[in-house]
C-alpha positions as CSV (number, residue, x, y, z in Angstrom):
1,M,-21.7,0.7,-9.5
2,R,-21.7,1.5,-5.8
3,R,-20.2,-1.0,-3.4
4,N,-22.2,-1.5,-0.2
5,R,-20.3,-1.4,3.4
6,S,-19.8,-5.1,3.6
7,E,-18.1,-5.4,0.2
8,L,-15.6,-2.6,1.4
9,R,-15.0,-4.3,4.8
10,K,-14.2,-7.5,3.0
11,K,-11.6,-5.7,0.5
12,A,-10.1,-4.1,3.7
13,R,-9.6,-7.4,5.5
14,L,-8.4,-9.1,2.3
15,N,-5.8,-6.2,1.8
16,D,-4.8,-6.3,5.4
17,L,-4.0,-10.1,5.1
18,V,-2.0,-9.8,2.0
19,V,0.3,-7.1,3.5
20,Q,0.5,-9.6,6.7
21,R,1.7,-12.5,4.3
22,M,4.2,-9.9,2.4
23,E,5.7,-9.0,5.6
24,R,6.1,-12.9,6.7
25,L,7.4,-13.5,3.5
26,F,10.0,-10.9,3.5
27,N,11.2,-11.8,6.9
28,I,11.7,-15.6,5.4
29,S,13.4,-13.9,2.8
30,K,15.9,-12.0,5.0
31,E,16.6,-15.1,7.1
32,K,17.4,-17.3,4.0
33,V,19.9,-14.5,2.8
34,K,21.7,-14.8,6.3
35,E,21.7,-18.4,6.0
36,G,23.2,-18.1,2.6
37,D,20.5,-19.4,0.3
38,I,20.1,-16.4,-2.0
39,E,18.2,-18.2,-4.7
40,Y,15.3,-19.2,-2.2
41,S,15.3,-15.6,-1.0
42,R,15.1,-14.3,-4.8
43,R,12.0,-16.9,-5.1
44,I,10.3,-15.5,-2.1
45,S,10.7,-11.9,-3.1
46,E,9.2,-12.6,-6.6
47,L,6.2,-14.2,-4.7
48,I,6.0,-10.7,-2.9
49,F,5.6,-8.9,-6.3
50,R,3.2,-11.5,-7.6
51,L,1.1,-11.1,-4.6
52,S,0.9,-7.3,-4.9
53,L,0.1,-7.6,-8.6
54,R,-2.6,-10.2,-8.2
55,N,-4.3,-8.4,-5.5
56,K,-3.7,-4.7,-6.7
57,I,-1.9,-3.7,-3.4
58,K,1.1,-1.7,-3.1
59,I,4.1,-3.0,-1.3
60,P,4.8,-1.5,1.8
61,R,7.5,1.0,1.7
62,A,10.0,-0.6,4.1
63,I,9.7,-3.9,2.0
64,K,9.8,-2.2,-1.4
65,R,13.2,-0.6,-0.3
66,S,14.7,-3.8,0.9
67,I,14.5,-5.6,-2.2
68,C,16.6,-5.2,-5.1
69,K,14.7,-4.0,-8.1
70,N,17.4,-5.6,-10.6
71,C,17.9,-9.2,-9.2
72,H,15.1,-9.3,-6.5
73,V,17.4,-10.3,-3.5
74,A,16.4,-9.1,-0.1
75,L,18.8,-6.4,0.9
76,V,20.3,-7.1,4.1
77,P,23.2,-4.9,5.3
78,G,26.5,-7.0,5.4
79,F,25.4,-9.9,3.4
80,T,23.8,-8.8,0.1
81,C,24.3,-5.0,0.4
82,T,26.3,-1.9,1.6
83,I,25.0,1.3,2.9
84,R,26.9,4.5,2.8
85,L,25.5,8.1,3.8
86,R,26.3,10.6,1.0
87,S,25.8,14.4,0.7
88,Q,26.0,17.0,-2.4
89,G,25.3,20.5,-1.2
90,K,22.3,20.8,0.2
91,V,20.8,17.3,-0.7
92,S,21.6,14.3,1.5
93,Y,20.9,10.6,0.5
94,L,21.3,7.1,1.7
95,V,23.3,4.9,-1.1
96,I,22.4,1.3,-1.0
97,K,24.5,-1.0,-3.3
98,C,23.5,-4.7,-4.0
99,K,26.4,-7.0,-3.6
100,E,24.7,-9.4,-6.0
101,C,24.2,-7.4,-9.1
102,G,25.9,-4.0,-8.5
103,W,22.5,-2.2,-8.7
104,V,22.5,1.4,-6.8
105,K,19.6,2.8,-5.0
106,R,19.7,6.4,-3.5
107,I,17.0,7.5,-1.1
108,P,17.0,11.3,-0.1
109,Y,16.7,12.2,3.5
110,N,16.7,15.4,5.6
111,K,19.5,16.3,7.8
112,V,18.8,16.6,11.5
113,K,20.2,20.0,12.6
């Protein structure tokens, strides 16, 4: 079944609003981590995942990389995670370790020559 342009525009507007809401919720989650309220941050992060599932929208990469997949806490350097740079031969990667549950995330990157 074909969709007309007005339906596509409504869908695009809805997607944009959902992404904006995710960004606002993530900023609140980071602030709560800095205040020390980790459980509230966890609940807000779970809301972000629920919004994504309900509206069938991908979570933006910056937000997705900043939430622990194991315990759903916002990863804020110095408060809930440690960040290290590692390299093995030609491969270099960023190692992010959650202080709450010990979960490790490795993100590859290219070295600047």
